[in-house]
N, C-alpha and C positions, 0 to 999 in steps of 0.2 A: 788432651784427646789426640791431637795431631801427632804429638811426640810419641804417644803409645802406638798409634797406627804405623808410624815410620819405623819404630823399634821392632814391631811384629813383622813388618815387611822385610826388614833387614835380616831378622832371624830366619824367616822363611827362605830367603835367598841363600843363606849360608848352609842350609841343610844339604846333606849328600843326596844327589839325585837318584842314585841306585837304591840307597836305603829307603828313600821316600817312595819310590816306585814299588818296591817289594812290600812295604808296609801298607800301601793302598790296596794292592792285590790281596794281601793277607786279610785286610779288614773286610773286603768284599766276600772272600771265602768264609770268614768267620760269620759274617752276617747271614750268608746263605745256609750254613750249617746250623746256626742257632735257630733260624726260622723254620727250616725244613726237618732237620733231624731231632734237635732238642725240643722243638715245638715251643720255643720261648716267645713271649709276646714281642712283636716288632719294636715296641718302644724301648724295652730293655736291650733287645738285640742291637738296635741302632746306637744306644748309649755305649755298650761294650765295644762295638765296632769302631766307634770314634776314639775310644781309649787305645785300641790296637794301632790305628794309624797315627795318633798323636804321640804315643810313647815309643812305638816302633820306629818312627821317623827321626826321633831325637828332639822332637818339639818340646817334650817335657810334660809330666803328668799334671802339674798345677796349671800350666798354660793351656793344656788340652781341656781341662774341666772349665776354666774360665771362658775359653773360646766357645765351647759347647753351650754353656749357660747363656752367654750373651746372645748368640744367634738363635737359640731356642726362644728367648724372649721376644726378639725382633720378629721372628717368624709368626709367633702366636699373635703379636700385635697387628700384623697385616692379614694373615690368612685365617687365624682363629675367629676373628670377628665375622669374616665373610662366610665361613663354614657354618657358624652358628645361625646367622641370619638366613642363609639358604635352607637350612634344616627347618627353621621356623616357617618360612614361606611354603615349603612343601607340605608341612603338617597342616597348615591352615587350608591349603587347597584340598587336602584329603578330607578333613573333618567337616568342611562346609559343603562338600559335594561338588566342588568346582571340577575336580578331576573326573568324576562320574559324568558331569554335564558335557565335558569335552568329548569323552568317549562315546556316550550315547548319541549325541548329535551327529558326529561324524559317521557312525555306523548306520544311522537311520537314513542317510543319504547315499549309501554305498551299495552297489550291486555285488552279487557273489563273486564275480570275476575280478572286481577291484578291491576285494577285502584285503589281500596281502599288501597292497600299496597303502591302503587306508590304515592298516595296523602299523606299518612302518612309520607313517606320519604321527599316529597316536603315541607310539613309543618314543619318537623324537620330542614331541611336545611335552609329554610327561617327564621325560628324561632331562629336559632343560633345567627345571628347578629342583628335581628330586634326586637323591642318591640312587644308585642302581638297585640296591636291595629294597629300598622303599618303593621305587617304581615297580619293581617286580611283584612285590606283595599286592600293590594296588591293581596291577593289570592281569595277574594270573587268573582270578575269577572271570575277568572279561574274556580272556583268551579261551578258557574252557567253555564258557557260555556261547561264544560265537562259533566255536568248533561244533558244538552240539546243534545249534540252530541252522547253521549253513551246511552241515554234513560234509564239510571239507576235512581233509586229513589234518591232524593236529599240527604237523610241522608247517603247513601252508599258512597257518595263523600265528603260531608261536615264533617261528624264525624271524619274520619281518619285524615283529614287535620287539624281540630281543635285540635285533640289529639297531633299531632306533634308540633303545635304552643304552646299549653298550657304547655306541659311537659317541653319543652325547657325554656319557660318563668320562670317556677318554679325551675328548677334544675341546669341550666347551666349559669355560667359566660360567657360573660360579661353582662348578664341581670342584671338590677339594684337590684332586690330582693336578689339573691345569693351574689352579691357583697356587699350589705349593711350588710348581715348576717356575711360574712367573716370579715368585718371590726370590728366586735364586739369581735373577738377572736384573741389573740396574736399569736397563732401558726397556724392560718389559711393560706392556700395556694391556690391561684387561680388555679395553674396548677394541683395540686393533686385533687382539687374538680372537675375539668374538666375530669380528668382521670377516676374518679368514676362516675361522672354525665353523661357523654356521653353514655356509654353502658347502664346504668340504664334507661336513657331517651329514647334511641332508642328501647330497648327491650319493654319498657312500651307502647310506641306509636305504635309499630308494632303489639303488642298483643291486646291491648285494643281497639285501633281505628277501625281496620278492623273487628274484631270479634263483638264488640258491635254495629257496624253500621248495622249488619244484624237484630238485635232486634229493633234498633231505626227505621229502615225503615219499620218494621212491625207495630210498635206502632204509628208512625207518617208517613203514606204513602203519602207524598207530593212530587210534582215535583219542578222544578225550578220556581221561581217567574216570572210571565209573563211580568211584567213591569220593569224588571231589565235590564239596559243597560250594555252590556258586552264590549263595546268599550274600548280599552286600549291605545288610541293614546298618544304617548309621545312627549313632546316638550322640547326644551332646555330653558335656562333662558331668552332668547330673544323672545320666542314664536314661534320659527321655528320648524317644525316637525323633529323628529329624527327617522329614520326608521332602521338604522343599529343596529345590536345586537352583543355583544361580543360572542366569542366561549364558548361553554358549559364548557370545562375544565378550561378555564381562569376564568370564573365566579365562579366556585366552588372553585378554588384556592384562589380567593380574600376573600371568606368567611372563608376558613380554615387557612389562614396565621396566625392570632393571636393564634388559637388553636395549630398550629404546633410549633410556637415559645415558647409558655408557656408550652406545654407538653414536648417539647424537653428539656427545662431547668429542669422541674420536674423529668424527667427520668434520666437526668444527676446527679441530687442531690441524687436520690435513688441508682443509680448504682455506683456512685463514691462519697460518702459523704465526704471522706477525702480531695478530690480535689476540691469539689464544692466551698469552701470558700478560696481557694488559690489565690495568686496574679498572677498566670499564665495567659497569654493572652487568651488562649482558655476558661479558666474558667470564666474570666471576660466577654468575649463575650457571653457565655451562660447566665450568670447572667443578663447582660445588656438587651439583646433582650428577655429574659424570663420575665422581669418585665412587668406586665399587661399593664401599660400605654405606654411603648415603643412598645410592641407587637401590640397594637391596633393602635398606631400612625403610625407604619410601614405599617400596613394593609391599613389604610386610604390613605396614600401617594402612596402606591403601586397601590391601586384601582383607585385613581385619574389619575395617569399617564397612566397605561396600558388600563383601560376601556375608558378613555377619548380619547386616540389615536385610539383605535379600532373602536369606534363609531363616530369618527371625530367631537366630541364635543369640543368647544373651552375651553381653560383653565378657562376663566371667567365663562362659563356656569357650569363647574364642580365645581368651587370654590363657585358659588352661591348655589349649592346644600348643601355645608357645612353650609352656613349661614341659609338656610331654615330649617336645621335639629335641630337648637338649640332652637328657641322659644317654640315648643311644649313640650320640656322636662323641662322647667323652674319649673313647679309645681312638677314634679317628684324629681328634685334635692332638692327643699325645703323640701319635705316630708322626703326624705332619710336623709338629714342633721338634721332635727328635730328628726327623729328616733334615730340618733346618739347622739343628745343632751339628749334625754330621757334616753337612755342607760347610758350616763355619770352620770346622777343624780342617777340612780339605783346603779351604781358601787360605787359612792362616799358615798352613804348612808349605804352601807354594806348589801344590800339585798342578795348578792351572798352567804354570810355565812349562812343565814337562809335556802335558797333553797339548798345549798350544804349539809347541815345537813339532810334535808329531803330526798335528792337523795341518800345519803350514808346510811341512816337508812331504806330506803324502798327498796323493791325488784323490783320496776319498772325500766325498762331500760331508760336511759337518752334520747335515740333516740325516744322511744315511748312517753316519757314525752314532748319532744320538739314538736312532731307531735300533741299531744293533745292540748297543749297551742296554737299553731299556728292555728289549726282547730277551736278552740273556738273563738279566736279573729277574724278569717276570717268570720265565720258564723255570728258573732255579728256585725261586722263593714262593711263587704262586700268588704274589701280592702285586696288584697294579700300583697301589700307592707307594710301596717300597721301591718298586722299579722306577717310578717317576721321580721321586725325591732323591734317590741315589744317583740317577743319571743327570738330573739337573744340578745336583751338588757337585758332581765331577766336572761338568761342562761349564758351570757358572763362571768360574775364574777365567776360563778360556774366552768365553763370549765377551766378558767385560774387558779383557785385555785387548781383544781384537776390535772393540768398538762396533759391534754388530748393531744394525739398525733395528728399530722397533718392529717393522713388518717381518724382517728375517727372524727375529726372536719369536714372534707369533708362530711362524711356520715351524721353528725349532721345537716349541712347546707342543705343537700338534703332532710332530714326528715322534717326540718322546711319548706322548699319549698313545699314539698308534702302536709303538713297540710294547707299551705296558699291557696291552690286551692280547698279545700274540700267544697262541698255543695254550689256552686254558686247559689244565688237566687235573689230575687227582690231588695235587697240592694246593688247589685253588678252592676256596669256600664256595665261590659262585658255581663251580662245576657240580658240586653236590646239591646246591640249591636247585639248579635246573633239573638234575636227575630225579630228585625227590618230588618236586612240584608236579612234574609231568609224568611220573611213574615210569621212567626209562631205565634200561639196564646200563651198566657202565660202558659197554661197547657202543650202544645206541647214542649215549651222550657224547662219546668221542666223534661219532659220525656226523652229529648235528651241531652241538654247541661248540666243540673244539674247532671243527672246520670253519664254522661261522666266524669265530674270533680271529682265526688266521686270515680269512678273506678280508674281513674288515680292516685288519692291521695293514695288510699289503696294499689294499686299494687306497687307504688314507695316505700311506707313504708315497704311492705313485702320484696322487694328486698334489701332495706337498712338493715333490720333486718337479712337477710341471710348473707349479706356481713360483718356485724358486728361480726359474729361468727369467722371470719378469720382475723379480724383487732384488734390489741391490743388497749384498751381504753386509758391506760396511760403507 
């Protein structure tokens, strides 16, 4: 194995730098054209783009396929498990009514004036374990219902909620984008990323959502769509209605279990680095339950047991929720795996050395560079996931070569996530989801959703740059 790695490294070093650089740029252009013009599935687009950079750089077709396949497998081994467990947890929260319990409790204690801030909090809480699209489906009926009851403009309720959902999707594990980015860096830590990502995401959502909603409500003064059904009847897997809802505190605990376990291990590693790797039982317990896969699996089992018992759902009904969670994420898993394969080809061809020299010789911050690359790919392709995995794949070799610290990698992942949500427009499926759900015109969607995404992206980047002042890079 070591001989093979050394051989690949030697081959990568011997590749012509100019030819390699041109092939990388060409692969990105091909990726963009395939996704946007040809409308080809991102999985196939990433596979073909990997062949472009591998063959075009002189790395060789066989070596390119082997590199892609190997890294695809390793990415799925790390990220695929987490994405699957995260989807399961989100589905259990939905089907047991835990998500409804959180929303209803928070709104019952909120005045009309505080609704925008409460909705930002709800969006962030729901967005922590659920994918953006799933969270949107869950919260749209709530947004419409609250708009009608409070008689507030639609944008005063919708924009803060979307801010919470979107910023969590971009910055916080176990969302697939941040997880995929972390898998590209050797020293990446899910716990440390959550430690930085949570306060950055909460501050951003609390500031941007409620404040921008005032302007959005003036620019697009619309109310709730008249033809939208806000019924939220829940049924179990057998079609029987489920009316019981779990307590608010228990529902929130189920969401926070993975965060508590991973953050606990991260804090232990920082506070007692000498003991973190010891064979002592307490150290092994911290390390075991702090592993992202174990933390999420623990949360899923915990939620199944306590939420199922509280709502009197049968074990079969709760278990069927897990089955229902997996088919919708099949495409996401393939895209993330293909992104890992693309990254593997970039690593083995030696592009990291070229970019590393550019980063070292230029005065531009690596965090700003990551944001710029991610934003460019996002605007061009319309996919936050493609933007994240492309950018992380390009910068992964650079970061590993420089020996960047875990806290700095966490900030880098957050910066990449921030760039991946910049300027959502007509090539983004989320753009059309927002437009159709809220009955907006294309121009109105630009004034509200597109501007919101730009503001979230820039504010997160600004907070990352501020944090980077106090975090050692290497």
